[in-house]
N, C-alpha and C positions, 0 to 999 in steps of 0.2 A: 254580115253587118248583124251588129246587136242594137235592137230597139227595145227599151225599157218597156216592159208589160206585155211582150209577145214572146212566146215559144218559137223559136225559129227552126226548130229540129224537123226534119224531113220524116213523114211517116215511115218510110222505107228504111231509114236508120235505126229505128227504135230495135230493140231485142224483143220482140214478141214472142210469147210461149203460147203453145197450142191450148186452148181452151174447150173443154167437152161439158156440155150441160144437159138438162133434161129437155123436154118440150115446153116447159113452163115458161111463164114470161113475166115482165114487170112494166107496167105503164110508168112513164116519168112526164114531167110538166116542162113545157118551154114556151116562151113568149113569141107571139107572132108578131111581124113587121107590120107597122100601120100604113106604109105607102104602097104596099104590093098587093095585087089580086091573090097570087099564090100564097098559101101558108107558111111561107118560110119563116125560119127563126128571125128573131129580132137583128137588124142590122145598125152597128154604132152609126152616129154621125161624123166621129173622128177617131182616129188611131193614134196611140193606145186609148182603150176604153174598157170600164168595168164590165161592159156588156160581154158575155160569154158567148163564144162559137161554137154552141153545142145546141142541137146535134151537128156536128161536123160532118155534112153529107158529102164535101168536097173530097173527104179523105176516108169516109167510112168509119170514122173514129167517135170516141163518147168520152170525155173526160181526160183527153189528152192536152188539148190546147186552152182548157181552162179548169179552173179548180174549184167549183161548187159542188155540192151534193156528194161530198167524199163517202159519206156513211150510207147514203142510198146505193152508190155502185159496189161498195163493201158487201151490202146485203145481198145484192144480186149475185155475187160470187159466191157467198156463203150457201145462199138457198140453190147454187149450181142451176140457174135458170138459162135460157139460151135466147129468148128474145125480148129485145128492149122495144116497146112500144111508145110513140111520141104524140103525148095529148096537147092541146092548146085550146085557149079560150079565143076564137077568131077575132082579130081586130083590123082585119085588111080592109080591101076597097069596095067589096061586094056586099052593101048594106044588109041584104037580105039573109046573110049569115051572121051578122054582127053579134058577137058575145054568144054564139054559139059554141059549145063544148064536143070535141071530135079529136078523134085519133086520125092523124094524117100519114102515118107511115110506120116502119119498123125495120130495125136491124137484126138479123141472126147473127149472134155473136160466134167468133171462131178463135180469136186471138185475146191475150190481155197482156198487159205490163204495169210495172210499177214506175210512175211518172212522178213520184214525190219529189226527187232531186231536180228534174226539169222545172217543177212548178216553182221550188224555194229558189231556184236560180235565176229564173226568169220573169216570173209574174210580181206585180206588185201586191196583189191580194191572192192569199192561197188559204185553204182551209185543213191542209192536211199536215201541218207543221207538229202537231201534237199526235199524229197517227203513225202507225208502224208503215204502214203501206199508203199509196193512192193509186188505186187500180185505174187504169185506162182499158178501154175495150176497143177491137177492131172486128169489124163485120166481114163474113163473106157473102151476104145477100143484104141487098138494101133496096126498099121500096118505098116510094111516097107517091101521093096521088093528089088529084085537085081537090079543092075546097068542096065542089059538087060530088065528088065520090068519097070524101072522107067518111069514117064511121062515127056517126052522130051519137052522142052519150047523153042519155035523159036519167032522170032521176030513178026511172025504173031499172035502166041499163047498171046504173052504180048499186042499186039494191041488190041485183043478181050477181054483181061480183062482190058482195058483202063490203063494200067501200063506204067510205064517210061520204055524206052528201054535199059537205063542203069542200070543194076541191081548191087548194091552194099551191103555189110555187114548190111546196115541200112535199106535196102529195106523192106517195108511191101506191099503186094498188098490183097485188100480187095475183097472177091469174093462174089458175090450175092447168094442168096439161091440154086436157078436153077444150077449155074456154079459149087458152091461148091460140090452138091451133084453129079454132073457129073464126079468130079475128084475123091471124095469117091468110086463112083461105079467102075470107072477105075481101082482103086488102089486094092479095093477088089476082082477084077476079077483076081487079080494075085497073086500068091503065097506069103503068109505072112511069112516071113523069121525072123521076129522079134527075135527069140532065137539065130539065128545065129549071128545078130548085137549084142546080149550080148555076146555071147561066143567069137566073134572076139576081141570085146572091153576089156574083161577080160584079153584075150592073151596078148594083146598089152600094156596094163596100165603097169607103173613102180610099183615096190613094194613100200610101204611106211612104212614099218618095220624099214628101215634104218635110219629114219628121227627121230630125237630126240623130244620126247614129251615136251612140256611146263608144267611140272607137277606143277611149283610152281604159274603158272598163272592159272592154273585150280582150285588149291586149293583155291586161293583168291576168284575165282567166285562164288565157292561152299560155300563160308561162306558168299556170300551177302545175 
């Protein structure tokens, strides 16, 4: 079934290539959902939606089912990093953490693939049309923690990372190997509630069965 704005391809059908990086890492930003206690990514109120399903912890991918931050992902590969850390400004239902900046989890990247053709074919909005490639990544280790266990980011922490004090949705912070390993070990020392992230995301996601499939376009594409 083809639904405009959604990449329908199963993660297992992608021709993933082995990816080998250093022990360095990159911190990237995502929006927290406001109706969940868990610091899960923002869930759209309806589907299709411009809200991007990244980090896609359901499949352990980043950049496959959405097409924002193409250049950030390209930079990650160019620097041959291994860890993607996910940072957010908390907007959930625990008021004592409201607006706190924190790292809630990480991927260790093991595979990459060029998702440009998928994005152009299926998505309404994509940023890779003028790029040679649009890399997506797949992890072999996924670890996410509760808001209580998340690594809290202060101004002093940002300074120690040589990062800009003003964090935006476009922010990327490169961590050298020693710093990345310290952050990985901190998060690994906390309970991995990755399965709860998936369950909460599934609970809040809107149904897509009410949206009409574009069968005519699907048939045309199959005939190509």
